[in-house]
N, C-alpha and C positions, 0 to 999 in steps of 0.2 A: 504494500500500500504506500501511497505517497508519503515522503518524509518520515519513514519509519526509522526508529532507532533499534535496528535489529542486531542482535549479538551474533547471529550466524552469518549475516551478510550486511554489515553496517553500511548505511548509505543515508546521506542527507537529501538525496534527490530522487532515487528510485526510478526515474523516468528513463535514464540512459546509463550506459556502462561507463561511469566516470572514472573508475579505476583503470580501465583500459586506455582511456584518453590520457590520463596522467602519465602512463608509460610512454605513450607516443610523444607527448609534449617534451619529455626528457630527451628525446632523440632528435628534435628539430635543431638543425645546425645554425639557422639564421639567428643572429643575436638581435635583441631588441635595441633600438636606438635610444640613447639617453633622452628621456622625456624633457628634462630641463633645458635641452638645447633647442626645443621646438615650441611653436605656438599652437594654441587650440585651433582646430580646423585644418591644420597642415597634414599633408599626406606624403609619405616617403615610400617609393616603390622600386622594385627591381624585377628583372625577368629571370625565370628559372624553368626547370623541367623535371618531370618525374614519370615513372612508368605505371601503367594500369596493371590489373591482375592478368590481362591478356597480353601484356608485353608492349602495348602501344606507348610511345613517347608523347607526352602532352606538355606543351609549353603554356606557361601561365605567368601572371604578374603576382607577386607577393609583396605585401607592404604593411605599413603601420599608420593608423589614423590617430591623431593627437586630439584629445578632448579635455575639458575641465573635469577634474575629479568630482567636483560638486558645483553644479551650475548655479546653485542658490547662494553661493559665497563669492563675492567679487575677488578677483585675484587668486582664485583657487589653483592648487597645484595641477599641473598638466600631466596626464597619464597617456600611455599608448595602448592601442587595441589592434591586434593583428587581423588581417584579412587577405584574401587571395581572389583573383579574378581569372576566369577562363573566358576568352572572347567567344562569341557565337560562331558556330561552324561556318555559317553564312549569314549575312545581314538579314534580319527578319522584320525589323521595325518594331518588334515587341519590347515591352519594358524588361529590364534586367531581372533575373531571378535572384533574390537575396535569401541564401540558405542560413537558417537560424537554428543553432544546435540546442539540445536539451540541457538538463542540469537542474538548477544553476550549478555551473562548474563542469563544463564539457566543451570540447573543441573539435570541430571537424577539419581543422587545418592539418590534422594528421594525414589527410588525403594527399598532402603535398610533400610527404616524407618518403623517400625511396626505401623500399624494404619492409615497410609496415604492411602486413597482409590485409588487415581490415581497412587500412588507409587506401590500399590499392583498389579495393572494391568500391570504396567511397569515390575515389577519383574516376573510376569507370562510370559510376552513376552521374557524376557531374558532367562528364563528357557527353553522355546521352542527353542530359538536360540542355546542353548547349545548342542542341538542334532548335530549341525554342528561343534562345536569346543568350546574352551574356549571363554568366553565372558568377555571383559574388558570394564568397563564403566568409562569414563574419564571426569573429570571436566575441567573448563576453568580457566586459570590463572586470578587471581583477582576476581574470583567469585566461591569460594570454601570454604565451611564451615570448611574443614580440612586444609585450608590454610588461605586465607584472602577473605573477601567479601568487596570490595571497592564500595562506593556509592557516588553520588553527588546529589545536590538539584537542582530541576527545579523550578524557581521562581513562586510564586503564580500568576496566570494569571487573569487579570482584566476581568470582565464580562460586564462592562458598556459601552463597545465599541467593534465593530467588530475586530476580529483578522486580521493579515496580515502577509505575508511572511517576510516583513522587520522587523516587531516586533518580530517574532520568531527568526530571525537571530540575532537581538540585544540581546535577552534573552539568546540565546545559547552562544554568545561571553561572556556575563556576567557570565553565569553558568560555562564556561570553566575556566575563570580567578579565580573564587571563588573555584572551585574544585582543581586547582593547589595549591592555597594558603592553602587549608584545608589538603593537603597531602604533607607536606614539606619533610617528610622522605621517600617518595616513588619516584622511578625513573619511572615516567609515560611514558617515551619514550620507555620502554620495553614492552608495551602492544599493540602488533601488531599481525596480522595474521601470519607473518613470525615466530615470537617467539612461537606462538601457535603450528605451524607445527613442530618446533624443540622440543617442549614439547612432542609431540606424539612420535617422534623418540627417545627421551631420555627414555620415559616409555617403549617403545619396547625393547630397549637395556637393561634397568634395570631388566626387567622381563625375559630376556633371549630368546626372540623370534627373529627368522631370518626375516621372512616376516609376514605381517599382512593383514587382510581384513578390509576395512573401511565400517562402517554401519552408515550412516549420513543422517540428514534431515535439510532442511532450512539453517540457518547459518552453521550448522554442515557440510552441503555439500560444502559450500564455503571453510570452513576449510579443508575439504578432498581434494578439488581441489588444495589447496596450498601444502598439503602433497604430492600429486601425482606429482606436478610440481617440488618441491624442492627435494624430495626423491623418485623418481619413482622406484628405485631398491628395496624398502622395501615393496611395495604394491602388493600383489598377485592379488587382485581384489577389487571391491568396489560396494556397493549397496547404491545409492544416491536417496533420495526422496525430494519432494518439492524443487527442485533444484534452487540454487542461484549461478550462475557462478561468477568468481572473478571480472568481470567488470559490474556485474548486481546488485550491492548493492541497486540501486534505480530502481524500476520497471517502465517499460514503461506504461504510463497511458492508452494507447489504449489497451494494453494487459490485464490490470486489468478490463477495461471496457468490454472487450470481455467476461471475466469470469462472470461479472455481467449480461450481456445479456443472457448468457446460463442459469443462475439461473432464470432470468425473464421469459424465455421460459416456464419452468415448473410452475413457480408461476402464470403465466397468465392462466394456465389450472387447477389451484387448486380450487375446489368448495368452500372452505371456504373463499377464497379471492375474488371470483368472484363479490360479491355485492359491493365491494369497488373499483373495477377497473374502470378507465375511458376508453373510447374508445381508443384503441391503447396500452393498458396494462401498465405494470410497467414502461417501458422505457419512455413512453409518460408522465407518472406522474413525473418521475425524471426530465425530461427536463422542465416541467411546474414549478416544485419547484425551480429548478436552476434559471429560468427566473424571478420568483417572488423575490427571494433573490437578484438577480442582480439589480433589479429595486430599491430596498431600503431594508435596514436591518429591521428586525422585533423585536419589544420589547415585552418581556413576563415578567410578575410579578409572582414570585414563592416564597414559604416559604422555608427557609433554614431548613432542617430537624434537624440539630444539634443545631442551635441557636433559631429557631422559628421566626427569623427576615424575613420580606418580602423584597425581593430585585428584582431589574429589571435586566434581562438578555437580552443582545442585540445579536441577531443571524444574522450573515451575510454569505456571500458566502464562506469565509474561514472556518467558523464553519461547514457549510454543507459539504464541500469537505472533511474535516478532519473526518467526522462522517459516511461516506458512506461505509467504509470497515468494516462491522460487520459480525457475523456469518450468513451463507447462509439462515438458516431457519428463521432468524430474519429480514434480510435486506428488504424483500418486505413490511412487516408490518410497518417498520420504514418509508420507502418512502411514503407509502399510508397514514400514520398518518399525515405526513407533508403536503401531497397533500390536505388532507381534513381540514387543518388548526388546527391540534392538536399538539401543541408545548410544552405543560407543562412538560410531562415526559422527553423529550429531555433536556429542560432547567434545570430541577432538576438534571439530570445526569451531566450536565455541572457544576452546582454549586458544586456538590459533588467532581468532578474531578479537579476543579480549585484550590483547596488547594495546598499548597506547597507539593511536592512529592519527594521521594528519588528513584533514578534509578541506575542500575548497571553502574559504571564508565567505565567499559571496553567497553560498547556499543559505545559511541562516540569516545573513544580512538582508538579502532580497526577500526571502520567504516570510520572515517575521514582519518586515515592513508591509508586505502585501496582505498577510493575514486573511481573515474571513469576516463576513458580516455577522452580526449577532444572530440573525435568522438562520444562517448556514451553520453556525456553531451549535445552535439548539438542535437542529436536525441531526448533526453528527453525534452529539452526546446522548440523544434519545433513540438512536438507530439500533434496532434489535440485532443487527449483524455484528455489533461491537462485542456481543457476548462471546462469539467465536474468535473474532479477529482483533479486538481491541481498538484503540484510537490512534495507533501509530505515535507520531511525535506531537500530537495536539497539545497535550499537557506541557511537554517540555518547551515547545515553541511559545505557547501562551504565557508560561511563567517567565521566560527569558526575554520576551519582546520588549518590556520596558528597559532592559539592560542594554540590548543591542542599540547602537547609535542611529541606525537607519530609521527615518520617520515613517509613521503610518501613512499609507497613501490615501486612505479615506474611502467611504462607501460609494462616492460618486464615480470612482474608477472601477470599483469591484462589481457593481450591479450592472448587468447587461442592458444594452439599449438597442433599438432597431437600427440596422445597418444595411445600406444598399450595396455594399461591396460584394462582388461575385466571389463565392468561396466554394472550393471543392474539399469536402471533408472525407477523410479515409480513417476507418476505425475497425479494429478487430474485436470480435466478441469474446476472445480468450485473453484480452488485455487485463492483467491484474495490477498494473502500475497506474494506468489511467483508464478506468472502465468505460465501456462503450456508451453508457448512460450519459457521460459527459458531453459527447457529441449530440445525442438526442435532445438534451436540454437546451442546446443552442439553436436548433433549427428554427424555432419561431422567430428568432431575432435576425435571421439571415434569409429573407425571402428569395434572394437570388443565389441560392446555394444548391449544390448537388452532393449526395452522400454515397460513398461506396462502403457498404457493410461487408466485412471480411469474416466469413465463418471460419473458425479456428485460427483467425489472425491474432497474433500476440502483440507485444508492445512495438515490434518492428514490422507490423503488417504492411506498411507502405513499401518497405524495402523488398518484402516478399513479392508484392505485386509487380514492382518495377523490374525485378530480377527474373521472376518465373512466369509472368503472364504477359506475353507480347502485346495482345490486344489492349489490355488495360494500360500497359505502359504507353502505347501509342496515343490512347485517348487522354491520358494524364498530360503528356507532352503537348498535345494539341490544345488542351485547356490553358496550359502555361503560355503557349504562343498566342492564342487568339481569344481565349475565354469560352470557346465552344465546348459544350458538355453533351452534345447529342449522341456521341459514341461512348460516353462514359457509362459503364455498367453500374447498376445499383446494388448488386450483390455478387460476391465472388466466394467460392468455397475452396479452401486449401485442403490438401490431403492430411489425414491424421498423422501425427509424428510417431516414430517408433518410441514407445514409452520405455524408459529405463526400468529394469526389474530390480527388486530388492537384492542386496548383496549377500543373500543366504538362501539355502534350500527352502522350498515351499513346505509348510507344515503338512503332516499327513492328514490331520483332522483340523477342521476349522476351530480356532481358539476363540474364547469369549472375550468380552471387554476387559 
């Protein structure tokens, strides 16, 4: 679920694979230009090349945009934000496509790093999109190797007692205070979604474009909603995937649960999982596991792979809730392993993840600034799905919001309004990071929209379409080029994935809860 403080897979953003991006950022050889030597609005660019996954050499421009760290403060420090541009394969007359990554705390500039396998796939995608127009790939302020990568430490989490929302809240408040103290030369109040939207407008202006097309996923879609709200006059159209509306930074537990139920429907029919299933299937197993942990925490002794020391890990309801949103092909095996009393692999993963970690600082800065409306918070806290999945980081972010310097953006921005901007939505019904109901809730506000619902589509459903469905890919590119949606399908079904099996022999007889 969004912004979960998960001990098995800790993430502040959940929407994209931020850890993979961090690895890619470390390998980018181009160094950021010293921001102090440049003025706000200035752009520095150079030409370079990289190879796609298919071996094609692609030439591009890569550069840095310089912007005020906080536009609300006269004379604010100037910071750099990286970007790259692939020129259109042929002139189309269409507005440029601005790619906006997820996160907060993610970068698609890894596409321009030779030797990065995922980046090579991204580069191939951007080359395909260049059939519609120029493609501009933009970093996020505070998370750009060509500017600054700001990070903060999440305290090492104890494993000898069950976690709790109150403990997470206290840890986040502590982390916020330490992060502020660790960055005395930064104006952290400048890291909001409003400032990110203004960065897009500044880059548009600096590159000489009148209007732009937004191409965004996950947090990128939230960022795009802010651009459309604050500068509707510059947006020709938008393609938004894995949608996260401005007031939906915390996902409704029942919507995430519905996605898990849809995954369970196929998993219950998978021959490889059949010997492990209780009567009633995966969801029955999940409820049984939840009830077991609710009765009492479970203690597991495991060996630390790094130190060789044997330690006891205490697993409770909080640990279970934080661990349930994992990749769809893995989730059923994880639940069934716990159902049959196999906890060791999970406990070892918790040991590995419990060490002190560094996270993108813009994550909590942007997210706590954005927050949610009072009405949305009421729905979240009274949602019955929270009994199984919990509230993610809602308590931690709510408790720490007054400590983080980034100001509240206000309900005027959060609440959706009618928009005439043409939008093509793409959303998978197996998306447990940003559930499909997010897109459905936005449709009344975008009368000039079209939606592709992807059955079995996960958080990266758009990439699956663009990679595996040639007809859908052609229709999406045509929309980006002309705005025409006549060939766009409304529903696409992907094949069921090969579900991972539990790492132990199937029991001879069904076991009880």
